C-alpha positions as CSV (number, residue, x, y, z in Angstrom):
1,M,-12.1,22.2,19.4
2,N,-9.8,24.4,21.7
3,I,-6.6,24.9,20.5
4,N,-3.7,27.3,21.4
5,N,0.3,26.8,19.9
6,K,1.0,23.5,21.5
7,K,-2.2,21.6,22.5
8,V,-5.4,20.7,20.4
9,I,-8.6,18.7,22.0
10,I,-11.0,17.5,19.2
11,C,-13.7,14.9,18.9
12,P,-13.4,12.0,16.2
13,V,-15.5,12.5,12.9
14,G,-16.8,9.7,11.5
15,V,-16.8,5.6,12.3
16,M,-15.1,6.0,15.8
17,Q,-16.3,8.7,18.3
18,I,-17.1,6.0,21.1
19,L,-15.1,3.5,23.2
20,S,-14.7,1.6,25.9
21,Y,-12.4,2.5,29.4
22,R,-10.5,-0.7,27.8
23,E,-9.8,0.4,24.4
24,A,-8.9,3.8,25.7
25,H,-6.3,2.5,28.1
26,Q,-4.5,0.4,25.0
27,L,-4.1,3.3,23.3
28,C,-2.7,5.6,26.3
29,D,-0.3,2.3,27.3
30,R,3.2,2.9,26.6
31,S,4.4,-0.4,27.1
32,N,5.3,-3.1,24.6
33,E,1.6,-4.5,25.1
34,G,-0.1,-1.3,24.5
35,L,-0.8,0.7,21.5
36,N,-0.1,4.3,22.1
37,E,3.5,4.3,20.2
38,L,1.5,3.0,17.1
39,F,-1.0,5.3,17.8
40,R,1.1,7.8,18.1
41,Q,3.3,7.3,15.0
42,C,-0.2,6.4,12.6
43,S,-1.9,9.8,13.9
44,L,1.4,11.8,12.8
45,A,1.3,10.6,9.8
46,V,-2.3,11.5,8.7
47,L,-1.8,14.6,10.3
48,N,1.4,15.1,8.0
49,T,-0.6,15.0,5.0
50,G,0.4,16.6,2.4
51,S,4.7,16.6,3.5
52,K,6.7,16.1,0.7
53,E,9.0,13.6,2.9
54,D,9.0,10.3,2.6
55,D,11.5,9.3,6.0
56,S,9.2,8.1,8.6
57,F,12.8,8.5,10.7
58,N,12.8,12.2,10.2
59,L,9.0,12.7,10.7
60,L,9.3,11.4,14.3
61,K,12.3,13.0,15.1
62,K,11.0,16.6,13.5
63,Y,7.7,16.3,16.0
64,K,9.8,14.2,18.6
65,N,7.1,16.1,21.1
66,F,4.3,15.2,19.4
67,Q,1.8,13.0,22.1
68,I,-1.6,12.3,21.3
69,K,-4.0,10.9,24.5
70,V,-7.9,9.2,24.5
71,Q,-10.0,9.9,27.3
72,V,-13.6,8.8,27.5
73,K,-16.1,11.5,28.2
74,G,-19.9,10.8,28.8
75,R,-20.5,12.1,25.2
76,G,-18.2,9.8,23.4
77,I,-14.3,10.9,23.5
78,Q,-12.1,13.3,23.0
79,L,-8.7,13.7,21.4
80,E,-5.7,15.6,23.3
81,I,-3.2,16.0,20.7
82,D,0.4,17.7,21.7
83,N,2.4,19.5,19.4
84,P,0.5,18.9,16.3
85,P,1.6,19.9,12.7
86,Q,0.2,23.1,11.7
87,N,-0.6,22.1,8.8
88,A,-3.2,19.6,9.6
89,F,-5.0,22.9,10.7
90,V,-7.7,25.8,8.9
91,D,-7.8,28.5,10.8
92,T,-7.3,27.0,13.7
93,Q,-9.7,24.2,12.9
94,M,-8.4,20.9,12.0
95,I,-9.7,19.4,8.4
96,V,-12.7,17.2,8.7
97,G,-10.9,14.7,6.1
98,L,-8.1,14.4,8.7
99,Q,-10.3,13.9,11.8
100,E,-11.9,11.1,9.9
101,H,-8.7,9.5,8.9
102,L,-8.0,9.7,12.5
103,S,-11.0,7.9,13.6
104,S,-9.8,5.5,11.1
105,V,-6.8,5.0,13.1
106,L,-8.5,4.0,15.9
107,R,-10.8,1.6,14.7
108,D,-7.9,-0.4,12.8
109,L,-5.3,-0.4,15.4
110,L,-8.1,-1.9,18.1
111,Y,-9.8,-4.4,15.6
112,A,-6.4,-5.9,14.9
113,K,-5.1,-6.2,17.8
114,N,-8.4,-7.3,20.3
115,E,-10.3,-9.4,17.7
116,I,-7.0,-10.5,15.0
117,L,-3.7,-10.9,16.5
118,D,-4.6,-11.7,20.2
119,S,-8.0,-13.1,19.3
120,P,-8.3,-17.4,19.3
121,E,-11.2,-17.5,17.1
122,F,-8.6,-16.5,14.2
123,N,-5.9,-19.5,12.7
124,L,-2.7,-16.9,11.3
125,T,-1.1,-20.2,11.2
126,T,-2.8,-21.9,8.2
127,S,-3.1,-19.9,4.5
128,H,-7.4,-20.4,5.2
129,G,-7.2,-18.6,9.0
130,I,-4.9,-15.8,7.3
131,T,-7.4,-15.2,4.2
132,N,-10.3,-15.2,6.7
133,A,-9.0,-12.5,9.1
134,V,-8.1,-10.0,5.6
135,F,-11.6,-11.0,4.8
136,H,-12.5,-9.5,8.9
137,L,-10.4,-7.0,8.7
138,C,-11.8,-5.3,4.9
139,R,-15.3,-6.0,6.2
140,N,-14.6,-4.1,9.3
141,S,-13.4,-0.9,7.2
142,N,-16.2,-1.4,5.2
143,L,-14.4,-1.6,2.4
144,M,-17.0,-4.6,0.6
145,Q,-20.1,-3.7,-0.7
146,T,-22.8,-6.1,-1.7
147,N,-25.4,-5.7,-4.2
148,Q,-22.8,-3.4,-6.8
149,D,-20.8,-4.9,-9.4
150,P,-17.4,-5.3,-10.5
151,N,-16.3,-1.7,-10.4
152,L,-12.9,-1.2,-8.3
153,I,-9.5,-0.4,-9.8
154,V,-6.6,-1.2,-8.3
155,C,-3.7,1.6,-9.1
156,W,0.2,1.1,-8.0
157,G,3.1,2.9,-8.9
158,G,5.3,5.0,-6.9
159,H,5.4,8.1,-5.0
160,S,8.5,9.6,-6.1
161,I,7.7,10.3,-9.8
162,S,7.8,13.1,-12.2
163,L,5.4,15.7,-13.0
164,T,4.9,14.5,-16.6
165,E,4.4,10.7,-15.2
166,Y,1.8,12.3,-12.6
167,K,-0.1,13.9,-14.9
168,Y,-0.5,11.1,-16.7
169,T,-1.9,8.9,-13.5
170,K,-4.2,11.7,-13.7
171,Q,-5.0,11.5,-17.3
172,V,-5.7,8.0,-16.5
173,G,-7.7,8.4,-13.5
174,Y,-9.8,10.3,-15.7
175,E,-10.9,8.2,-18.2
176,L,-11.5,5.4,-15.1
177,G,-13.4,7.9,-13.5
178,L,-15.7,8.6,-17.0
179,R,-16.4,4.8,-16.7
180,L,-17.2,4.8,-13.2
181,F,-14.7,3.1,-11.7
182,D,-13.6,3.5,-7.9
183,I,-10.1,3.8,-7.5
184,C,-7.9,2.0,-4.5
185,T,-4.1,2.5,-4.1
186,G,-1.6,2.7,-1.1
187,C,-2.7,6.4,-0.4
188,G,0.4,8.1,-0.4
189,P,1.4,11.0,-2.9
190,G,2.6,10.4,-6.6
191,A,1.5,7.4,-8.5
192,M,-1.6,7.0,-5.5
193,K,-2.8,10.4,-5.8
194,G,-3.5,11.1,-9.7
195,P,-5.2,8.4,-10.0
196,M,-7.7,9.4,-7.6
197,K,-7.4,13.1,-8.4
198,G,-8.3,12.2,-12.5
199,A,-11.2,10.1,-11.4
200,A,-12.9,12.6,-8.8
201,L,-13.5,15.0,-11.8
202,G,-14.7,11.9,-14.1
203,H,-16.7,10.6,-11.5
204,G,-18.0,14.8,-11.5
205,K,-18.6,15.4,-15.0
206,Q,-20.8,12.1,-15.1
207,R,-22.5,13.4,-11.7
208,S,-21.8,10.8,-9.8
209,Y,-21.7,11.7,-6.4
210,R,-20.5,9.1,-4.5
211,P,-17.3,7.8,-5.7
212,R,-14.9,5.6,-3.7
213,F,-11.2,6.6,-3.2
214,I,-9.9,3.9,-1.2
215,G,-6.4,4.0,0.1
216,L,-4.7,0.8,2.2
217,T,-1.4,1.1,4.3
218,E,0.2,-0.5,7.0
219,P,1.7,1.0,10.5
220,E,4.9,0.9,9.6
221,I,5.0,2.7,5.7
222,I,2.0,5.0,6.5
223,A,4.7,7.6,7.9
224,S,6.3,7.3,4.3
225,E,3.1,7.7,2.7
226,A,0.9,9.5,4.5
227,P,-2.8,9.7,3.3
228,N,-3.3,11.8,0.4
229,A,-5.6,14.2,0.6
230,I,-8.2,12.7,-2.0
231,V,-8.7,9.5,0.1
232,S,-12.2,8.9,1.3
233,E,-11.8,5.2,2.8
234,L,-8.8,4.9,4.7
235,S,-7.9,1.1,6.2
236,I,-4.8,1.0,7.9
237,L,-3.5,-3.5,8.0
238,P,-1.6,-5.0,10.4
239,D,1.1,-5.6,8.1
240,I,2.3,-5.3,4.3
241,E,1.3,-9.1,3.9
242,K,-2.4,-8.8,4.6
243,R,-2.5,-5.4,3.2
244,L,-1.0,-6.8,-0.3
245,E,-3.7,-9.5,0.0
246,S,-6.1,-7.2,0.5
247,F,-5.3,-5.0,-2.8
248,V,-5.7,-8.1,-4.9
249,R,-8.8,-9.9,-3.3
250,L,-10.6,-6.3,-3.7
251,A,-9.8,-5.6,-7.0
252,H,-11.2,-6.0,-10.1
253,G,-8.4,-5.0,-12.1
254,I,-5.0,-3.9,-11.7
255,V,-3.0,-0.5,-13.2
256,V,0.4,0.2,-12.5
257,F,2.5,3.3,-13.1
258,P,6.1,3.7,-13.0
259,G,7.4,3.6,-9.6
260,G,10.4,2.3,-7.8
261,A,11.2,-0.8,-5.2
262,G,7.9,-0.4,-3.5
263,T,6.1,-1.0,-7.5
264,M,8.5,-3.7,-8.2
265,E,7.4,-5.7,-4.6
266,E,3.9,-5.2,-5.8
267,I,3.9,-6.6,-9.4
268,L,6.4,-9.3,-8.3
269,Y,3.4,-9.9,-5.9
270,V,0.8,-10.4,-8.0
271,L,2.5,-12.7,-10.4
272,S,3.8,-15.0,-7.7
273,M,0.0,-15.9,-7.2
274,M,-0.9,-15.3,-11.2
275,L,1.8,-18.0,-11.7
276,H,0.5,-20.5,-9.5
277,P,-0.9,-23.5,-11.4
278,K,-3.7,-23.0,-9.0
279,N,-5.0,-20.0,-10.6
280,K,-4.5,-20.5,-14.0
281,D,-8.1,-20.2,-15.0
282,I,-8.5,-16.5,-12.6
283,P,-8.9,-14.2,-14.6
284,L,-7.6,-10.0,-13.7
285,T,-6.3,-7.9,-16.0
286,I,-2.6,-6.1,-15.0
287,I,-1.8,-3.2,-16.9
288,L,2.0,-1.5,-16.6
289,T,1.2,2.0,-18.2
290,A,3.3,5.4,-18.4
291,P,3.7,8.5,-21.1
292,K,5.2,7.8,-24.0
293,N,9.1,9.5,-22.2
294,S,9.3,6.8,-19.2
295,K,8.5,4.0,-22.0
296,D,12.2,3.0,-21.2
297,Y,11.2,2.4,-17.7
298,F,8.5,-0.4,-18.1
299,E,10.9,-2.1,-20.7
300,A,13.5,-2.4,-18.1
301,V,11.0,-3.8,-15.8
302,L,9.7,-6.4,-18.3
303,A,13.4,-7.5,-19.7
304,F,14.0,-8.4,-16.0
305,I,11.1,-10.2,-15.5
306,N,11.5,-11.9,-18.8
307,I,15.2,-12.7,-17.3
308,T,14.5,-14.1,-13.8
309,L,10.8,-15.5,-14.3
310,G,10.5,-15.9,-18.0
311,K,7.6,-15.0,-21.2
312,E,4.7,-17.0,-19.3
313,A,5.2,-14.2,-16.4
314,T,5.3,-11.6,-18.7
315,K,2.1,-12.5,-20.6
316,K,0.4,-12.1,-17.4
317,L,1.3,-7.9,-18.1
318,Q,-0.1,-5.8,-20.3
319,L,2.1,-3.0,-21.8
320,I,0.7,0.2,-22.7
321,I,2.0,4.1,-23.8
322,N,0.8,7.2,-23.5
323,D,-2.5,6.3,-24.1
324,P,-5.1,6.5,-21.3
325,E,-8.4,5.6,-23.4
326,L,-7.2,2.9,-24.4
327,V,-5.8,1.7,-20.7
328,A,-9.6,2.8,-19.3
329,K,-11.1,0.2,-22.3
330,Q,-8.3,-2.6,-21.3
331,I,-10.0,-2.6,-17.7
332,K,-13.7,-2.0,-18.7
333,R,-13.0,-5.1,-21.1
334,G,-11.3,-7.3,-17.7
335,V,-13.6,-6.3,-15.8
336,T,-16.6,-7.9,-17.4
337,E,-14.8,-10.8,-17.8
338,V,-14.3,-10.3,-13.7
339,R,-18.1,-10.3,-13.9
340,E,-18.7,-13.2,-15.9
341,F,-16.0,-15.4,-14.4
342,R,-17.3,-14.6,-10.3
343,K,-21.3,-14.9,-11.8
344,K,-20.6,-18.5,-13.1
345,S,-17.9,-19.7,-10.5
346,K,-20.4,-18.1,-7.5
347,D,-18.1,-15.8,-6.3
348,A,-18.6,-12.8,-4.2
349,Y,-18.0,-9.9,-6.5
350,Y,-16.7,-7.9,-3.6
351,F,-13.9,-10.4,-2.1
352,N,-12.3,-12.6,-4.3
353,W,-12.1,-15.7,-2.7
354,N,-11.2,-17.7,-5.7
355,L,-7.9,-17.0,-6.2
356,Y,-4.8,-19.3,-4.3
357,I,-2.3,-16.7,-2.6
358,P,0.6,-19.8,-1.4
359,F,1.1,-19.5,2.4
360,E,4.6,-18.4,2.3
361,L,3.4,-15.2,0.7
362,Q,1.1,-14.6,3.6
363,Q,3.1,-14.8,6.0
364,P,4.3,-11.5,7.4
365,F,8.1,-11.1,6.6
366,T,10.1,-8.8,8.6
367,P,13.5,-7.8,6.8
368,I,16.5,-8.5,9.1
369,H,19.6,-9.2,7.4
370,K,20.0,-12.7,8.6
371,D,16.5,-14.0,6.9
372,V,17.5,-11.6,3.7
373,S,20.6,-12.9,3.2
374,K,19.1,-16.6,3.4
375,L,16.2,-15.6,0.5
376,K,16.9,-18.9,-1.9
377,I,17.1,-16.8,-5.5
378,S,17.5,-19.8,-7.8
379,K,16.4,-20.3,-11.3
380,D,16.0,-24.2,-10.2
381,L,12.7,-22.7,-8.1
382,P,9.6,-22.6,-9.2
383,S,7.9,-19.2,-11.0
384,Y,5.9,-18.7,-8.4
385,Q,8.1,-19.5,-5.8
386,L,10.9,-17.1,-7.2
387,A,8.8,-14.5,-7.7
388,S,7.6,-14.6,-4.1
389,N,11.6,-14.7,-2.9
390,L,12.5,-11.7,-5.0
391,R,9.4,-9.8,-3.8
392,K,11.0,-10.2,0.0
393,I,13.7,-8.8,-1.7
394,F,12.3,-5.4,-3.1
395,S,10.6,-5.6,0.6
396,A,14.1,-5.3,2.3
397,I,14.9,-2.4,0.4
398,V,11.8,-0.4,0.6
399,A,11.6,-1.2,4.7
400,G,15.2,0.4,4.3
401,N,14.7,3.2,2.6
402,V,11.7,4.5,4.6
403,K,11.1,2.6,7.7
404,A,12.3,4.0,10.9
405,N,12.9,0.6,13.0
406,T,14.8,-0.8,9.3
407,I,16.4,2.5,8.9
408,A,17.7,2.2,12.7
409,Q,18.6,-1.6,12.4
410,I,20.9,-0.3,8.9
411,K,22.8,2.5,10.9
412,T,23.7,-0.6,13.8
413,Q,24.2,-3.4,11.9
414,G,25.1,-2.1,7.9
415,V,23.8,-2.6,4.6
416,F,21.6,-5.9,3.4
417,Q,23.5,-8.4,1.8
418,I,21.8,-10.1,-1.1
419,N,22.8,-12.3,-2.5
420,G,21.7,-15.9,-5.1
421,D,22.5,-16.6,-9.1
422,P,24.9,-14.4,-10.8
423,E,22.5,-13.3,-13.6
424,I,19.4,-12.5,-11.4
425,M,21.9,-10.7,-9.0
426,R,23.3,-9.3,-12.2
427,N,20.2,-7.7,-13.0
428,I,19.0,-6.7,-9.8
429,D,21.3,-4.5,-9.2
430,Q,21.0,-3.0,-13.1
431,L,17.7,-2.8,-12.3
432,L,18.4,-1.1,-9.1
433,K,20.7,1.0,-10.5
434,S,18.1,2.8,-12.9
435,F,16.0,3.6,-10.3
436,A,18.6,5.1,-8.3
437,K,19.2,7.2,-11.2
438,Q,15.7,8.4,-12.5
439,K,15.4,9.4,-8.9
440,R,12.7,6.7,-8.0
441,M,14.3,5.1,-4.8
442,K,13.8,8.3,-2.4
443,L,11.7,11.3,-2.4
444,G,14.6,14.8,-3.1
445,A,17.4,11.8,-2.6
446,D,19.9,13.4,-5.5
447,N,22.5,10.9,-4.2
448,Y,20.3,8.1,-2.7
449,I,22.7,5.9,-0.5
450,P,21.5,1.9,-1.2
451,C,20.5,0.4,1.9
452,Y,21.5,-3.0,0.2
453,N,24.9,-4.5,-1.2
454,I,24.7,-7.1,-4.2
455,I,27.0,-9.7,-4.5
456,N,27.6,-12.6,-6.5
457,K,26.8,-10.0,-9.6
458,N,30.1,-10.8,-11.4
């Protein structure tokens, strides 16, 4: 690798070391049909690993001169990078893990566009077609391993959490690692990093030398949640809905730590499935857990769910406070149930085909003002449908907080207008205000400015 103050030339490390001339052209093409801007943004996020900032707009502004190009050489490919973040290097050498993540960026952007989104082989207008696409995306990223008992635990939670909460996520991860569970998270900092870090120690004590730390992200969110240093397998899904479906199809158990709007989106997403009548017999342990001084957080979340979706929804969730060992034991018990169910139903251990996901939950939801304002939020809806629509509200708030395109949209069109059943609106308003007061909406946001306005709440 040659390096000076502004230009770096590297050879990718990992799965993507050769490309066709057409693929290289796609990655360098700056037109609307090309991938260069998407490749640039994802690569910048990867190289910015360790940043304390979660504003993708500011990241792109800070590194406005950052560029990346692909050159096809006789023995493989080279990446020519202008003005990269200096924290990606040690003694002028790029960190190997970041080189591997750049390789994953190449792999996933090209495969998603050429083999899924632009391919007539996948019918993305049907539920089965989307699930089939998600399967192929996960398989291409080598996320599914055959001949292995269920052991992948998805951990959700916020990137903006307290030090006490972060330490707690490590303790839970440690107990999971001692039981040889692999960890899958949204790949960012905070509650996405802590379980991986703790599990790494647990695996080490058990002399397990090949633990898996999977990070799932998508192009618009990666800049605000860059892969943490523990992630060993990175996968970039085309949109948030395919990312969420990947989580639940791969998961053998789910642990949720404190978070903000993004964590509520994830909770509501999984509830919208587990509340559907077709999934009533599908086993999946979902545990909400936090240290004792964060008990109020989950009590508020459960109160909100109880008011909006009812007791049936809260029964799908287990609350465990300040007991990492119990969390791991309950997860282990739940994974055993998953194994027996999959074995009996002849479903794959590595991909939950039996789980029914309504089509409206799979369709990409782009949060634009008119669509957000038209979301139906009413107790007259079936609980799974209401959960789905509530999920979209929180998805819009996440986008307004951290996604560059949505931030720019809000600057020109104003904040999102959210309305619906007055009681639900009142409780959403209270919940979001509590998140802001606890500084859970954005990293370092002492004075959070909402990207939304809740109406019909009186």
